[in-house]
C-alpha positions, 0 to 999 in steps of 0.5 A: 774149553769155553771158560778158557777160550773166551775172546782174543786168544792168540793162536798158531795158524797154518794157512793156504794163500793163493796167487791172488792173496786170498787166505784160507785157514787150514788149522790152528793151535792154542794152549789149553788151560793146563798148558798143552797145545791143542790142534784144531783142523778147520773143517768148514769155513762158513764165511770170510771177509778179506777186503783188499783195502783193510788191514786184516781178515776175519773168518767164521769157521767150524771144527770139532774140538773135544768131540763137540762141534764149535764155531770160531771167529778167527781174525788175522791182523796184517799189521801185527801178523798175528792170528787170534780167536775172537769168539767161540760158539757152541 
Protein backbone atom coordinates (compact mmCIF):
# COMPACT_ATOMS: atom_id res chain seq x y z
CA UNK A 1 0.00 0.00 0.00
CA UNK A 2 2.76 2.49 0.81
CA UNK A 3 4.17 2.32 -2.69
CA UNK A 4 0.74 2.74 -4.27
CA UNK A 5 -0.73 5.46 -2.06
CA UNK A 6 1.90 8.15 -1.90
CA UNK A 7 0.27 11.53 -2.43
CA UNK A 8 -2.85 13.12 -3.88
CA UNK A 9 -4.84 9.95 -4.45
CA UNK A 10 -8.56 10.67 -5.08
CA UNK A 11 -10.92 8.87 -2.71
CA UNK A 12 -14.66 8.31 -2.25
CA UNK A 13 -15.60 9.84 1.10
CA UNK A 14 -18.53 9.59 3.50
CA UNK A 15 -18.81 12.47 5.95
CA UNK A 16 -21.07 13.92 8.60
CA UNK A 17 -21.73 17.66 8.43
CA UNK A 18 -23.31 19.43 11.39
CA UNK A 19 -25.64 22.45 11.32
CA UNK A 20 -22.68 24.86 11.53
CA UNK A 21 -21.05 23.32 8.44
CA UNK A 22 -18.33 21.46 10.35
CA UNK A 23 -17.26 18.37 8.37
CA UNK A 24 -16.40 15.08 10.08
CA UNK A 25 -14.94 12.40 7.77
CA UNK A 26 -16.30 8.94 8.62
CA UNK A 27 -14.85 6.52 6.05
CA UNK A 28 -13.37 6.50 2.58
CA UNK A 29 -12.60 4.14 -0.30
CA UNK A 30 -9.68 3.99 -2.67
CA UNK A 31 -8.71 1.71 -5.52
CA UNK A 32 -5.87 -0.63 -4.58
CA UNK A 33 -3.01 -1.49 -6.96
CA UNK A 34 -5.03 -4.44 -8.32
CA UNK A 35 -8.10 -2.22 -8.86
CA UNK A 36 -10.16 -3.51 -5.94
CA UNK A 37 -11.87 -0.98 -3.67
CA UNK A 38 -10.56 -0.78 -0.11
CA UNK A 39 -12.80 0.77 2.56
CA UNK A 40 -11.11 2.59 5.44
CA UNK A 41 -13.12 3.50 8.55
CA UNK A 42 -11.64 6.57 10.22
CA UNK A 43 -10.97 5.52 13.79
CA UNK A 44 -9.56 8.78 15.08
CA UNK A 45 -9.36 12.39 13.93
CA UNK A 46 -6.08 13.76 15.24
CA UNK A 47 -6.52 17.31 13.96
CA UNK A 48 -8.58 19.30 11.51
CA UNK A 49 -8.32 22.69 9.86
CA UNK A 50 -11.63 24.03 8.53
CA UNK A 51 -11.36 27.81 8.33
CA UNK A 52 -14.55 29.43 7.06
CA UNK A 53 -12.62 31.77 4.76
CA UNK A 54 -10.64 29.06 2.95
CA UNK A 55 -11.63 26.94 -0.01
CA UNK A 56 -10.89 23.58 1.57
CA UNK A 57 -10.35 21.58 4.71
CA UNK A 58 -7.58 19.27 5.91
CA UNK A 59 -7.82 16.39 8.35
CA UNK A 60 -5.12 14.34 10.07
CA UNK A 61 -6.67 10.92 10.81
CA UNK A 62 -5.67 7.44 11.97
CA UNK A 63 -7.07 4.08 10.83
CA UNK A 64 -6.14 0.43 10.66
CA UNK A 65 -5.47 -0.67 7.08
CA UNK A 66 -4.24 -4.15 6.19
CA UNK A 67 -3.82 -4.83 9.91
CA UNK A 68 -1.48 -1.86 10.51
CA UNK A 69 -2.25 1.57 11.96
CA UNK A 70 -1.76 4.32 9.42
CA UNK A 71 -2.02 8.10 9.71
CA UNK A 72 -3.60 9.93 6.80
CA UNK A 73 -3.70 13.55 5.77
CA UNK A 74 -6.98 14.05 3.94
CA UNK A 75 -7.89 17.14 1.94
CA UNK A 76 -11.28 18.37 0.74
CA UNK A 77 -11.42 21.00 -2.01
CA UNK A 78 -14.71 22.90 -1.87
CA UNK A 79 -14.07 24.33 -5.34
CA UNK A 80 -13.76 20.93 -7.05
CA UNK A 81 -15.85 19.10 -4.40
CA UNK A 82 -13.25 16.33 -4.28
CA UNK A 83 -11.43 14.47 -1.55
CA UNK A 84 -7.90 13.13 -1.74
CA UNK A 85 -5.32 11.51 0.48
CA UNK A 86 -2.35 13.88 0.55
CA UNK A 87 -0.03 11.79 2.71
CA UNK A 88 0.19 8.44 4.51
CA UNK A 89 2.49 7.76 7.47
CA UNK A 90 3.12 4.56 9.32
